[in-house]
C-alpha positions in Angstrom: 48.2 -31.0 2.6 45.3 -30.0 4.7 41.7 -29.3 3.5 40.7 -25.8 2.7 39.5 -23.7 5.6 35.8 -23.5 5.8 34.0 -20.4 7.1 30.5 -19.3 7.2 30.1 -15.5 7.2 28.8 -14.3 10.5 28.8 -17.6 12.2 31.2 -19.1 14.8 34.2 -21.1 13.6 35.5 -23.9 15.9 33.6 -22.1 18.8 35.3 -18.7 18.2 33.0 -15.7 17.3 33.5 -13.9 14.1 35.2 -10.6 15.1 35.6 -9.0 11.7 33.7 -5.8 11.7 32.3 -6.9 8.2 31.0 -10.4 8.6 30.4 -11.1 4.9 34.0 -10.4 4.1 35.2 -13.2 6.4 33.3 -15.5 3.9 35.9 -17.5 2.0 33.5 -17.8 -0.9 35.1 -15.1 -3.0 32.7 -15.3 -5.8 29.7 -14.4 -3.5 31.4 -11.6 -1.6 33.3 -10.0 -4.4 32.1 -6.5 -5.3 33.9 -6.7 -8.6 32.2 -9.9 -9.6 28.8 -8.6 -8.4 29.2 -5.5 -10.5 30.3 -7.6 -13.5 27.2 -9.8 -13.1 25.0 -6.9 -12.8 26.6 -5.2 -15.8 26.1 -8.4 -17.8 22.4 -8.6 -16.8 21.9 -5.2 -18.4 24.3 -5.4 -21.4 22.8 -8.8 -22.6 19.5 -7.0 -23.3 21.3 -4.7 -25.7 23.2 -7.2 -27.6 20.6 -7.6 -30.4 21.2 -3.9 -31.2 24.9 -4.3 -31.3 24.8 -7.4 -33.5 22.3 -6.0 -35.9 24.4 -2.9 -36.4 27.8 -4.7 -36.2 28.7 -2.6 -33.2 30.8 -3.5 -30.2 29.5 -2.5 -26.8 32.3 0.1 -26.7 31.3 1.6 -30.1 27.7 1.8 -28.8 28.8 3.6 -25.7 30.8 6.2 -27.7 27.9 6.7 -30.3 25.4 7.0 -27.5 27.4 9.6 -25.6 27.9 11.6 -28.6 24.2 11.4 -29.5 23.2 12.5 -26.1 25.9 15.2 -25.5 27.1 16.4 -28.7 30.6 17.1 -29.9 33.4 16.6 -27.4 37.1 15.7 -27.4 38.3 12.1 -27.5 39.7 12.6 -23.9 36.2 13.6 -22.7 34.6 10.7 -24.5 37.2 8.4 -22.7 36.2 9.7 -19.3 32.6 9.6 -20.0 32.6 6.0 -21.4 35.4 4.5 -19.2 37.3 3.5 -22.4 41.2 3.7 -22.4 42.6 6.2 -24.9 44.3 3.5 -26.9 41.1 1.6 -27.4 39.3 5.0 -28.1 41.7 5.7 -31.0 40.9 2.3 -32.5 37.2 2.8 -32.0 37.1 6.3 -33.5 39.0 5.2 -36.6 36.5 2.3 -37.1 33.5 4.7 -36.6 35.1 7.3 -38.9 35.6 4.7 -41.6 31.9 3.7 -41.3 31.0 7.5 -41.6 29.3 7.6 -38.2 31.6 10.1 -36.6 33.9 12.9 -37.8 36.7 14.9 -36.2 37.2 18.6 -36.6 39.6 21.1 -35.1 38.5 22.8 -31.9 37.8 26.6 -32.4 39.2 27.1 -28.9 42.3 25.0 -29.3 43.9 24.1 -32.6 45.7 21.3 -30.9 42.6 19.7 -29.9 40.0 17.8 -32.1 36.3 17.4 -31.5 34.5 14.4 -32.3 30.8 14.4 -33.3 28.4 12.3 -35.1 27.9 12.7 -38.8 24.5 13.1 -40.3 24.5 9.3 -41.1 25.4 8.6 -37.4 22.5 10.7 -36.2 20.1 9.0 -38.7 21.3 5.6 -37.6 21.1 6.3 -33.9 17.7 8.0 -33.8 15.7 4.8 -33.9 18.2 2.7 -31.9 18.1 5.3 -29.1 14.3 4.9 -29.0 14.8 1.0 -28.9 17.2 1.4 -26.2 14.9 3.6 -24.1 12.3 0.8 -24.3 14.9 -1.6 -23.0 15.8 0.7 -20.1 12.2 1.1 -19.2 11.8 -2.7 -19.1 14.9 -3.1 -16.9 13.6 -0.3 -14.6 10.1 -1.9 -14.4 11.5 -5.4 -13.7 14.2 -4.3 -11.2 11.9 -1.7 -9.6 12.2 2.1 -10.1 13.4 2.7 -6.4 16.1 0.0 -6.6 17.1 1.2 -10.0 17.7 4.8 -8.7 19.3 3.5 -5.5 21.7 1.4 -7.4 22.6 4.3 -9.8 23.3 6.5 -6.8 25.4 3.9 -4.9 27.4 3.0 -8.0 28.1 6.9 -8.6 29.3 7.2 -5.0 31.5 4.1 -5.3 33.0 5.5 -8.4 33.9 8.7 -6.6 35.9 7.0 -3.9 39.1 7.2 -6.1 38.5 11.0 -6.7 39.5 11.9 -3.2 42.9 11.3 -1.7 43.0 8.2 0.5 44.0 8.7 4.2 46.0 6.0 5.8 44.3 4.1 8.5 
């Protein structure tokens, strides 16, 4: 069995120039060139700052996302919450049941469509979230200050653009 192939991104290998149009993608070090891993690491760097809030209130990160979206945007359908929070509908059903059981959210029939239910925060949910949202805002300001406001905005813009690549049909090369 031969040793694994060793490449250095952007450098010549065995006297041959790297001809890939994206030199970093030629790097066999998957961990350092993977966009998915880089996004996961960045996400973890942010989420870890909020874990104290989650643990104090016995929330999962997904429950927090749902509550925060409802706090910011008001009543909406479970389908819309799924889209906004990037949570699968099966998980959303479980999350909403748990939050209803704790009297943080309630469902009501939509006035526009009797087949559709709207989810909203209860008064208890609003009262719980009020101080937590303020605490979260402080954390966001700290992250922005540490990372830099320009880089923070640029990263948000780039990630939004990246998220949109699957919204347009792909053209074969």
